[in-house]
DSSP file (Angstrom, degrees, kcal/mol; ACC not computed):
  #  RESIDUE AA STRUCTURE BP1 BP2  ACC     N-H-->O    O-->H-N    N-H-->O    O-->H-N    TCO  KAPPA ALPHA  PHI   PSI    X-CA   Y-CA   Z-CA
    1    1 A X     >        0   0    0      0, 0.0     4,-2.2     0, 0.0     5,-0.2   0.000 360.0 360.0 360.0 -43.0    6.8   35.9   -1.7
    2    2 A X  H  >  +     0   0    0      1,-0.2     4,-2.5     2,-0.2     5,-0.2   0.898 360.0  52.4 -58.7 -41.7    8.4   32.6   -2.7
    3    3 A X  H  > S+     0   0    0      1,-0.2     4,-2.4     2,-0.2    -1,-0.2   0.886 107.8  51.5 -64.5 -37.4    8.1   31.2    0.8
    4    4 A X  H  > S+     0   0    0      2,-0.2     4,-2.3     1,-0.2    -1,-0.2   0.926 110.9  48.0 -64.3 -44.9    4.4   32.0    0.9
    5    5 A X  H  X S+     0   0    0     -4,-2.2     4,-2.5     1,-0.2    -2,-0.2   0.902 112.5  49.4 -60.9 -41.7    3.8   30.2   -2.5
    6    6 A X  H  X S+     0   0    0     -4,-2.5     4,-2.6     2,-0.2    -2,-0.2   0.892 109.8  51.0 -65.9 -39.6    5.8   27.2   -1.2
    7    7 A X  H  X S+     0   0    0     -4,-2.4     4,-2.2     2,-0.2    -2,-0.2   0.910 111.5  47.7 -64.7 -41.7    3.8   27.1    2.0
    8    8 A X  H  X S+     0   0    0     -4,-2.3     4,-2.4     2,-0.2    -2,-0.2   0.925 112.3  49.5 -63.4 -44.2    0.5   27.2    0.1
    9    9 A X  H  X S+     0   0    0     -4,-2.5     4,-2.6     1,-0.2    -2,-0.2   0.904 109.4  51.9 -61.9 -42.0    1.8   24.4   -2.3
   10   10 A X  H  X S+     0   0    0     -4,-2.6     4,-2.5     2,-0.2    -1,-0.2   0.918 109.2  50.1 -60.9 -44.2    2.9   22.3    0.7
   11   11 A X  H  X S+     0   0    0     -4,-2.2     4,-2.3     1,-0.2    -2,-0.2   0.918 110.8  49.7 -59.9 -44.3   -0.6   22.7    2.2
   12   12 A X  H  X S+     0   0    0     -4,-2.4     4,-2.5     1,-0.2    -2,-0.2   0.915 111.8  48.0 -61.1 -43.3   -2.2   21.6   -1.1
   13   13 A X  H  X S+     0   0    0     -4,-2.6     4,-2.6     2,-0.2    -2,-0.2   0.884 110.7  50.8 -66.0 -38.8    0.1   18.6   -1.3
   14   14 A X  H  X S+     0   0    0     -4,-2.5     4,-2.2     2,-0.2    -1,-0.2   0.899 111.2  48.8 -64.9 -39.5   -0.6   17.6    2.3
   15   15 A X  H  X S+     0   0    0     -4,-2.3     4,-2.1     2,-0.2    -2,-0.2   0.931 113.2  46.3 -64.8 -46.0   -4.4   17.8    1.6
   16   16 A X  H  X S+     0   0    0     -4,-2.5     4,-2.5     1,-0.2    -2,-0.2   0.889 110.8  53.7 -62.9 -40.3   -4.0   15.7   -1.6
   17   17 A X  H  X S+     0   0    0     -4,-2.6     4,-2.3     1,-0.2    -1,-0.2   0.911 108.6  48.7 -60.8 -44.0   -1.9   13.2    0.3
   18   18 A X  H  X S+     0   0    0     -4,-2.2     4,-2.0     2,-0.2    -1,-0.2   0.896 111.0  51.2 -62.9 -40.4   -4.5   12.8    3.0
   19   19 A X  H  X S+     0   0    0     -4,-2.1     4,-2.2     1,-0.2    -2,-0.2   0.917 111.0  47.3 -63.0 -44.1   -7.2   12.4    0.3
   20   20 A X  H  X S+     0   0    0     -4,-2.5     4,-2.6     1,-0.2    -2,-0.2   0.880 109.3  53.9 -66.8 -37.6   -5.2    9.7   -1.5
   21   21 A X  H  X S+     0   0    0     -4,-2.3     4,-2.4     2,-0.2    -1,-0.2   0.897 109.0  49.2 -63.0 -39.6   -4.5    7.9    1.8
   22   22 A X  H  X S+     0   0    0     -4,-2.0     4,-2.4     2,-0.2    -2,-0.2   0.921 110.8  50.0 -64.8 -43.4   -8.3    7.8    2.5
   23   23 A X  H  X S+     0   0    0     -4,-2.2     4,-2.3     2,-0.2    -2,-0.2   0.922 111.9  48.0 -59.6 -44.5   -8.9    6.4   -1.0
   24   24 A X  H  X S+     0   0    0     -4,-2.6     4,-2.7     1,-0.2     5,-0.2   0.915 110.4  51.1 -63.7 -43.4   -6.3    3.7   -0.5
   25   25 A X  H  X S+     0   0    0     -4,-2.4     4,-2.6     1,-0.2    -1,-0.2   0.904 110.1  50.5 -61.0 -40.7   -7.7    2.8    2.9
   26   26 A X  H  X S+     0   0    0     -4,-2.4     4,-2.7     2,-0.2    -1,-0.2   0.910 110.6  49.5 -62.9 -42.1  -11.2    2.5    1.4
   27   27 A X  H  X S+     0   0    0     -4,-2.3     4,-2.3     2,-0.2    -2,-0.2   0.933 112.3  46.8 -61.5 -47.2   -9.8    0.2   -1.4
   28   28 A X  H  X S+     0   0    0     -4,-2.7     4,-2.3     1,-0.2    -2,-0.2   0.921 113.4  49.0 -62.5 -44.4   -8.0   -2.0    1.0
   29   29 A X  H  X S+     0   0    0     -4,-2.6     4,-2.6    -5,-0.2    -1,-0.2   0.920 109.8  52.0 -61.5 -44.4  -11.1   -2.2    3.3
   30   30 A X  H  X S+     0   0    0     -4,-2.7     4,-2.2     1,-0.2    -1,-0.2   0.908 110.2  48.2 -59.4 -42.8  -13.3   -3.0    0.3
   31   31 A X  H  X S+     0   0    0     -4,-2.3     4,-2.5     2,-0.2    -1,-0.2   0.896 110.9  50.9 -65.6 -40.3  -11.0   -5.9   -0.8
   32   32 A X  H  X S+     0   0    0     -4,-2.3     4,-2.5     2,-0.2    -2,-0.2   0.918 110.5  49.3 -62.8 -42.9  -10.9   -7.3    2.8
   33   33 A X  H  X S+     0   0    0     -4,-2.6     4,-2.4     1,-0.2    -2,-0.2   0.905 111.7  48.6 -64.1 -41.1  -14.7   -7.2    3.0
   34   34 A X  H  X S+     0   0    0     -4,-2.2     4,-2.5     2,-0.2    -1,-0.2   0.912 110.8  51.1 -62.9 -42.4  -15.0   -9.0   -0.4
   35   35 A X  H  X S+     0   0    0     -4,-2.5     4,-2.4     1,-0.2    -2,-0.2   0.921 111.1  47.7 -61.8 -44.6  -12.5  -11.6    0.7
   36   36 A X  H  X S+     0   0    0     -4,-2.5     4,-1.9     1,-0.2    -1,-0.2   0.913 111.4  51.0 -63.4 -42.7  -14.4  -12.3    3.9
   37   37 A X  H  X S+     0   0    0     -4,-2.4     4,-1.3     1,-0.2    -2,-0.2   0.910 111.7  47.2 -62.2 -42.1  -17.7  -12.5    2.1
   38   38 A X  H  X S+     0   0    0     -4,-2.5     4,-1.4     1,-0.2    -1,-0.2   0.897 109.4  53.5 -66.0 -40.4  -16.2  -15.0   -0.4
   39   39 A X  H  < S+     0   0    0     -4,-2.4    -1,-0.2     1,-0.2    -2,-0.2   0.871 106.8  52.5 -63.7 -36.1  -14.6  -17.1    2.4
   40   40 A X  H  < S+     0   0    0     -4,-1.9    -1,-0.2     1,-0.2    -2,-0.2   0.839 108.3  51.3 -68.2 -33.1  -18.0  -17.4    4.1
   41   41 A X  H  <        0   0    0     -4,-1.3    -1,-0.2     1,-0.2    -2,-0.2   0.789 360.0 360.0 -74.8 -27.6  -19.7  -18.6    1.0
   42   42 A X     <        0   0    0     -4,-1.4    -1,-0.2    -3,-0.1    -2,-0.2   0.465 360.0 360.0 -83.7 360.0  -17.1  -21.3    0.3
């Protein structure tokens, strides 16, 4: 039983990790786009 619970928990953590990585990538991309936009204006 313990192994099944651990496997489920691992799956949940992997899913959450993937979600956080996507959020971080979006943040980085957004900052890069803002930086490029500002550089073009100056």
